[in-house]
C-alpha positions in Angstrom: 0.0 0.0 0.0 1.4 3.4 -0.9 1.1 5.2 2.4 2.3 8.7 0.8 -0.7 8.5 -1.6 -2.9 7.5 1.3 -1.9 10.6 3.3 -2.0 12.9 0.4 -5.5 11.8 -0.4 -6.6 12.5 3.2 -4.9 16.0 3.1 -6.8 16.8 -0.2 -10.1 15.9 1.4 -9.5 17.8 4.6 -8.2 20.8 2.7 -11.4 20.7 0.5 -13.5 20.6 3.5 -11.5 23.5 4.9 -11.8 25.6 1.8 -15.5 24.9 1.7 -16.2 26.2 5.1 -14.0 29.2 4.6 -16.0 30.3 1.4 -19.5 29.0 2.7 -20.4 32.8 3.6 -20.2 33.6 -0.2 -22.8 30.7 -1.2 -26.0 32.1 -2.4 -24.9 35.8 -2.4 -27.1 36.7 0.4 -24.3 38.0 2.6 -22.8 41.6 2.5 -19.5 40.1 3.3 -17.8 36.9 2.3 -16.6 37.1 6.1 -20.1 37.3 7.6 -19.5 37.3 11.2 -22.5 35.4 12.6 -21.8 32.5 10.1 -18.2 32.5 10.6 -18.8 32.1 14.3 -20.9 29.2 13.9 -18.4 27.5 11.5 -15.0 28.1 13.0 -15.1 25.3 15.6 -15.4 22.9 12.6 -12.6 24.6 10.8 -10.5 24.4 14.0 -11.1 20.8 14.2 -10.2 20.2 10.7 -7.1 22.2 10.6 -5.9 20.4 13.9 -6.6 17.1 12.2 -4.5 18.3 9.0 -1.6 19.3 11.3 -1.7 16.3 13.5 -1.9 13.9 10.3 1.1 15.7 8.7 3.2 15.7 11.6 2.5 12.1 12.4 3.5 11.1 8.8 6.7 13.4 8.7 8.0 11.6 12.0 7.0 8.0 10.9 8.0 8.4 7.0 10.9 5.8 7.2 8.5 3.4 9.0 5.9 3.7 6.2 8.7 3.4 3.5 9.8 0.1 5.1 6.4 -1.2 5.3 5.7 -0.2 1.7 8.9 -2.1 0.5 8.0 -5.1 2.9 11.7 -4.9 4.1 11.1 -7.0 7.2 14.6 -7.1 8.3 15.3 -3.4 8.2 11.9 -2.7 9.7 12.7 -5.0 12.6 16.1 -3.1 13.1 14.4 0.2 12.9 11.9 -0.7 15.5 14.6 -2.1 17.7 16.8 1.0 17.4 13.7 3.2 17.9 12.8 1.3 21.1 16.4 1.5 22.6 16.8 5.1 21.7 13.8 6.5 22.9 13.1 4.1 25.7 9.4 4.0 24.9 7.5 1.1 23.6 4.0 2.3 21.9 1.6 -0.5 21.8 0.8 -0.4 18.1 4.7 -0.4 17.0 5.4 -3.0 19.7 3.0 -5.5 18.1 4.2 -4.4 14.8 7.6 -5.4 16.0 6.6 -8.8 17.4 4.7 -9.8 14.3 7.6 -8.8 12.1 10.2 -10.8 14.1 7.7 -14.0 13.9 7.3 -13.5 10.2 11.0 -13.8 9.9 11.3 -16.6 12.5 13.1 -14.4 14.8 11.6 -15.5 18.1 14.7 -14.8 20.3 14.2 -11.1 19.7 10.3 -11.4 20.8 11.6 -13.2 24.0 14.3 -10.5 24.5 11.5 -7.8 24.2 9.3 -9.7 26.4 12.0 -9.7 29.1 12.3 -5.8 28.7 8.8 -5.2 28.7 8.1 -7.2 32.0 10.3 -4.5 33.6 8.8 -1.5 32.1 5.5 -2.2 30.7 4.2 -5.6 31.8 0.7 -4.7 30.7 1.6 -4.7 27.2 2.9 -8.4 27.5 -0.5 -9.2 29.1 -2.3 -7.4 26.2 -0.4 -9.3 23.6 0.1 -12.6 25.4 -0.8 -14.8 22.6 1.9 -13.7 20.3 4.4 -13.6 23.0 3.6 -17.1 24.1 3.7 -18.3 20.7 7.3 -17.0 20.3 8.2 -19.4 23.1 6.8 -22.3 21.1 8.5 -21.0 17.9 11.8 -21.0 19.8 11.3 -24.6 21.0 11.2 -23.1 24.5 8.0 -25.4 25.5 8.8 -25.4 29.1 8.8 -21.5 28.9 5.6 -21.8 26.8 3.9 -23.7 29.4 5.0 -21.5 32.4 3.9 -18.3 30.2 0.4 -19.8 29.4 -0.1 -21.3 32.8 0.4 -17.9 34.4 -2.1 -16.3 32.1 -4.9 -18.9 31.9 -7.5 -18.2 34.4 -10.4 -20.2 33.2 -12.4 -17.4 32.0 -13.7 -18.2 28.6 -15.7 -15.1 27.9 -13.5 -13.5 25.3 -11.8 -15.0 22.2 -8.2 -14.5 23.2 -8.9 -16.1 26.7 -10.0 -19.1 24.9 -7.0 -19.3 22.9 -4.6 -18.8 25.6 -6.5 -21.7 27.4 -6.1 -23.8 24.3 -2.5 -22.9 24.0 -2.0 -23.9 27.5 -3.2 -27.3 26.8 -1.0 -27.4 23.6 2.2 -26.5 25.8 1.3 -29.3 28.1 1.0 -31.8 25.1 4.5 -30.4 23.8 6.0 -31.0 27.3 4.5 -34.6 27.2 2.1 -33.8 30.2 -0.6 -36.0 28.3 -3.1 -36.4 31.2 -3.0 -32.7 32.0 -3.4 -31.7 28.2 -6.4 -34.0 28.0 -8.2 -32.5 31.1 -7.7 -29.1 29.5 -8.8 -30.2 26.1 -11.9 -32.0 27.4 -12.8 -28.8 29.4 -12.5 -26.7 26.2 -14.2 -29.3 24.1 -17.4 -28.9 26.3 -17.0 -25.3 27.3 -15.3 -23.1 24.6 -17.6 -20.6 22.9 -15.2 -20.3 20.1 -16.1 -23.2 17.7 -12.4 -23.3 16.2 -11.0 -23.4 19.7 -13.6 -26.2 20.6 -12.8 -28.1 17.5 -9.1 -28.2 17.9 -9.5 -29.2 21.6 -12.0 -32.1 20.3 -9.8 -33.2 17.3 -6.6 -33.4 19.7 -8.8 -35.7 22.1 -9.7 -37.8 19.2 -6.5 -38.0 17.3 -3.6 -37.6 19.9 -5.3 -38.5 23.1 -7.8 -41.1 22.2 -6.5 -44.1 24.3 -9.6 -43.6 26.6 -12.9 -44.5 25.4 -14.5 -41.6 27.3 -12.3 -39.1 25.3 -13.5 -40.4 22.0 -17.1 -39.9 23.2 -16.6 -36.4 24.5 -14.7 -35.5 21.2 -17.7 -36.9 19.2 -19.9 -34.8 21.4 -17.9 -31.7 20.7 -17.9 -32.2 17.0 -21.7 -32.2 16.9 -21.7 -29.1 19.0 -19.4 -27.3 16.6 -21.5 -28.5 13.7 -24.6 -27.2 15.4 -23.2 -23.8 15.5 -21.2 -23.9 12.0 -23.5 -26.2 10.0 -21.6 -26.3 6.6 -17.9 -26.2 5.7 -18.5 -22.7 4.2 -19.5 -21.5 7.7 -16.4 -23.0 9.1 -14.2 -21.2 6.5 -15.9 -18.0 7.3 -15.0 -18.5 10.8 -11.5 -19.2 10.1 -11.4 -15.8 8.1 -12.0 -13.8 11.0 -8.4 -14.8 12.6 -6.6 -15.8 9.4 -4.0 -13.0 9.6 -3.2 -13.7 13.3 0.2 -15.2 14.0 -1.3 -17.6 16.7 -3.6 -19.2 14.3 -1.0 -19.2 11.4 1.4 -21.5 13.3 -1.3 -24.2 13.9 -3.0 -23.8 10.6 -2.2 -27.4 9.6 -4.0 -28.7 13.0 -6.9 -26.3 12.1 -7.2 -27.8 8.6 -7.0 -31.3 10.0 -9.7 -30.3 12.6 -12.0 -29.0 10.1 -11.6 -32.0 7.9 -12.5 -34.3 11.1 -15.5 -32.0 11.8 -17.0 -32.3 8.5 -16.0 -35.7 7.4 -18.9 -37.7 5.9 
């Protein structure tokens, strides 16, 4: 995407509105002066807001023009280095830039830089780690730090399934147990999610792991089958499943387990 063209477009839109407001007293020819005081007094707050917006937009672009240029070129190594230098030089970690840095590093399979950033943020902005717990936890898995992933997700899995990210944290907690060969604990977590998860993809993944990886117990197979029917009750056709997946297709935490998600979908809708 051409960010420069985008900003120029919005500059033009705002400037056009400003000019329209400035010359509105002349419309209709009913005013003695183009700067009729009563009309101008009613319009100046709008003009002030537009002018302020224009100034802020231009200042924001000016100070971030290198960032936008690197994004346009999709130069991920240079973007990662630029953001790292910016963090270190300014000692500040804006939320959007922090998430951009993490996603850029994970795209490059540079999970070590993400873990280093996590250690720094836990000292200066721990809330930012909590807000982006899924991507930081996934970095542990990509770095093959399965024990670290288990500790990370265990500390953040509070059994609260009200929101989608919380359900994925709970699923990754179970997945980390599986990677650490804690099969019984993983089975209990997946059984819970197969029954209780509101996100049908999370429920389907949990049920598929019960049926495919943890199927030694007959009761697991029965619970997996019940969860499969529950998911099919919500997403009745394969196209509904694909539509649900599209909601999170750009998220790192679903991308790295895409193979399992596809396998779960095939299992859910097998004939």
